[in-house]
C-alpha positions, 0 to 999 in steps of 0.5 A, a space after each residue: 947675419 940674423 938676429 937672436 930672437 929676445 926670450 919672452 918676459 916671464 909674466 910673474 902674476 900667471 900664478 895669481 891670475 890662474 888662482 882667481 876669476 876676476 869676475 867672482 873676486 873684488 882683489 884687483 886682476 890685472 890683464 897684463 904681466 907688470 912691467 919690469 922694473 931694474 933695481 941694484 942689488 943694493 937699492 934703498 928704492 927704485 930707478 927714480 929714487 922713491 922708496 919701495 912700498 911695503 903693506 901688511 894685510 890682516 886676512 881672516 881666512 880659513 885660518 888668521 893669518 897676516 899677508 906680508 908684501 914687499 915691492 920688489 921688481 914690479 910686483 909685491 913678493 909676499 908671504 902669509 905669516 900665520 901669528 904676524 911679524 915678531 915683536 921681539 928678537 926672541 921668537 922667529 915666526 913661520 912665513 909661508 911664501 906665496 905667489 906674486 901679487 900685483 902692485 894694486 894690491 898693496 891698497 886693498 880691502 874687502 871680503 873674499 867670497 866662500 869657496 874661493 882662494 882666500 877666502 875671508 875678510 881682508 882689512 889693511 892692517 899697516 902699510 909704509 916703505 922700507 929700505 932693502 939691505 939684502 935680496 936673494 933667493 934664500 934672504 931677505 933683509 928690509 928694514 920696515 917704516 910703517 906705523 905699526 910694523 918698524 925695524 929691520 927684520 930678515 926673511 930666511 929659507 929654510 931647510 926644506 925651502 932651500 932644498 926645492 930650490 930657493 923662495 925667491 920666486 915662490 919655489 919653497 914655500 916654508 921661510 922664517 921671519 926674525 926681527 933683528 933690531 931690539 926693541 927692549 925699552 919699550 916691549 916686555 915679553 909676556 910671561 908664559 903663565 901667570 897665576 889667578 889672584 884670588 879674593 878673600 870671603 867677607 863682608 861688604 867694605 863700608 868705605 863704598 867710594 874705594 871699591 868697585 863691585 862685580 857679580 861672582 860668576 859660577 864658573 872655571 877661572 880661566 886665564 887667556 894668552 892671546 897671541 897672534 890671534 890664537 888664544 890658549 886657556 889655562 885654568 887656575 892650576 895651569 891646565 890647557 882647556 883650550 881644546 875643550 871649548 872650541 867656541 872662545 877660539 874666535 876670541 883670539 882673532 878678535 884681539 887680531 895681532 895683539 899680545 895679550 893676558 886676560 883674566 876672566 871665568 868661563 860660565 854655562 847658562 841656563 834657560 833662565 840665563 843663570 849660570 849653572 856651574 854643573 852644566 860644566 861638568 860635560 865640557 871640562 873633560 871634553 878635550 878630543 875635537 869632535 865631542 868638544 865641537 858636538 858639546 859647545 853646540 849644545 851647551 855652548 859657554 860664555 867667557 866672562 872677562 874682568 881684568 886685563 893682565 898683560 897687552 902689546 909690551 907692557 905687563 899691568 898686574 902693577 897698575 890699579 884695578 880701576 886703569 887696567 878695568 879702563 883699558 880692558 873695557 876700550 878694547 871693544 870686546 863687549 860690542 863682538 857680535 859672537 856671545 861667546 864672550 863677554 865682559 862683567 859689568 862694574 859697577 860703584 856703590 852701594 854694595 848692598 844694592 848691587 849685592 841685592 840684585 845678584 840675589 834677585 837674579 839667583 847669582 852666587 854673590 859679589 866681589 868687591 874690589 878695591 879700586 888701587 888694588 893691584 894684580 897680585 897674581 897667585 896670592 889671596 888679598 882682602 884688597 878683593 873680597 866675595 860676598 856671597 848669597 850662597 855657601 859652597 865649600 870646596 871638599 875634598 874625597 876620602 871614600 863613597 859608601 855603597 848605593 841602593 835602590 836605583 844607586 845600585 852597584 854605585 856610590 850612595 854618598 861621598 865621604 868629604 875632608 878638608 886639608 888641616 896641619 894634621 891631615 885630611 879632617 871629615 867634614 861630612 857626607 853628601 848624597 844628594 845633587 848626582 844626576 845618572 850621568 855624574 853618577 856613572 862617571 864619578 863611580 869609574 873615577 872613584 875605582 880607579 883610586 880605591 885604597 885600603 887606607 883610610 884617608 882621614 886623620 879625624 873620626 869618621 862616624 861610625 855607620 859610614 865607617 864600617 861600608 866604607 870604600 876608601 879613595 886617594 884623596 886627590 879629587 877636589 869637588 864643591 858642595 852648597 850647604 846651609 851652614 857649619 855645625 858646632 862640630 865642624 861639620 857641614 849641614 845639608 850638603 848638595 853636590 855641585 861638581 868636580 874642581 878638576 882647576 884646584 888641587 887637593 892642597 889648595 882647598 881651605 874652609 870657607 869662614 
């Protein structure tokens, strides 16, 4: 009687080896198949009673993700999780099932060469042991005991993954991961939206010791939401600006897996290093990915950060300004190699010295912030006071007058107004400060808003009224000017640009 030959043992690392060249990558590539381990289905460890390992590696490949690996049957069963493990029960995260990895990979850190499979930097994010509650081809339930990752999680195959034969051995790729235990006692989910706190126009405070000072930047106010290494940027009125500024995406990766909300201003600088609002105009409207990338190379911006509103499960808006700033500074963002973001410098008094320095550097002015001030989202407060070197005013466009000469077929000046209780109050006209490109672009926008009705509720001078083309008062712009006249008009206004981040009903007269 002839004995039946034993079936050859399957090499669970065959796919892993096929994708890697040990002569090129620093990753461990064992030559032999891993020994098979026998463990009970409900086991919390291996045959010797040892708890099995888990490891999470932060992987800066073509797209940032976290590699989650569980020791099982002699290998590390692996999933790539684009946003990391979920921190609360309310959100499931995608987990892409990948090939099994060797046990030696549990301690791997290094840089996989560009062009190789998984090319990029690998950082050991967390490691520990786990208890197995359930393990099947479609569902894996574990309790993690790590330094950062703690709690009960379940990974489960989606319908598409299950339809391809399950995922327990890499047959189906798309899984989801869900947190099962409740960490509400020490976790507060980030708010979906925070409107920025606004400053009031004023003079330098007299009690210098109670205040800190920052420069006032000539840019666009922007709230940055970071989750899973991805940055989403919202303007003051809630518009998503993320696609217009692709160079800022790297800031999300700088935070890693930390959830955060920051406040700051997107600024474009000229060749002398001075902020120029006009240079932001083409960037604001560049939502097309190819155009935005091209403009980012031609006129890069800097995200100037000055406040931290949320970090890793805690809303910080009730903390004093000084404490929020210290936490922002402790993140080390100002040490980044890229120039796409920086921290707004924070100064102690005297405020007069800071204001003089801002004037010498050609800056707009300073912001004085009380050290004990909470963050009053969406509100204007005297605990933040702006002191300006240059007078500027947001305005609503109500019409235009025809141009002549090289402006034939375009507008000669814009008719400007400010909202009041009685309606739109006429405050003057502006005909300077427009480049040819701005004239062309703005003219096209204005033509789409033409109206038969005069939107102003106060008198427009006859020489303008008789030739004006009226528009619906939907566009907000900004002008610089020398002073307000006795009849409440702007003297010597010069155009600075459209303010797509403001609504007409938000415009107020600056004192």
